[in-house]
C-alpha positions as CSV (number, residue, x, y, z in Angstrom):
1,M,122.4,100.3,104.1
2,K,119.2,101.8,104.9
3,Q,116.7,101.1,107.6
4,I,112.7,101.2,107.3
5,T,110.6,101.1,110.3
6,A,107.1,100.3,109.7
7,I,104.1,99.4,112.0
8,V,101.6,97.3,110.4
9,R,98.6,95.1,111.4
10,P,99.3,91.4,111.7
11,E,97.2,90.5,108.8
12,I,99.5,92.6,106.4
13,L,102.7,91.1,107.6
14,E,102.8,88.1,105.0
15,P,101.9,90.3,101.8
16,L,104.4,92.7,103.1
17,K,107.0,90.2,103.5
18,D,106.2,88.9,100.0
19,A,106.5,92.4,98.6
20,L,109.9,93.0,100.2
21,T,111.4,89.8,99.2
22,S,110.3,90.4,95.6
23,A,111.9,94.0,95.8
24,G,115.1,92.3,96.8
25,V,115.2,92.7,100.6
26,H,116.9,89.9,102.2
27,G,116.8,90.6,105.9
28,I,113.8,91.5,108.0
29,A,113.4,91.8,111.9
30,V,109.7,91.4,113.2
31,S,108.6,92.3,116.8
32,E,105.1,92.0,118.3
33,V,104.2,95.3,119.9
34,Q,101.1,96.5,122.0
35,G,100.3,100.0,123.1
36,F,98.0,102.9,123.3
37,G,98.1,106.5,122.3
38,N,97.5,109.7,124.4
39,Q,94.0,110.0,123.1
40,R,92.5,107.4,125.5
41,G,89.3,106.9,123.7
42,W,87.1,108.8,121.4
43,K,84.3,111.0,122.6
44,E,81.6,112.0,120.3
45,F,79.1,114.8,121.0
46,Y,75.6,115.1,119.6
47,R,73.8,118.5,120.1
48,G,76.0,119.2,123.1
49,T,75.7,116.0,124.6
50,E,78.4,113.2,125.0
51,V,77.1,109.9,123.5
52,L,78.9,106.5,123.7
C-alpha cells in the first residue's frame, strides 16, 4: 500500500478524482484546508522604492 499526499485547488479536485478512478485508485480522503506561508505578502521594488 502507498500513500500520496497532494494539495490542490478546489477546481482541480473533480478532474483529479476522475483521473485517479481511471487509474484504478479506489479510496480517497479529502479535507478542506486553509493557511498561509511565512512569506506574508510580496514586496516589489522599482528603482529602490517599494510599490504596492
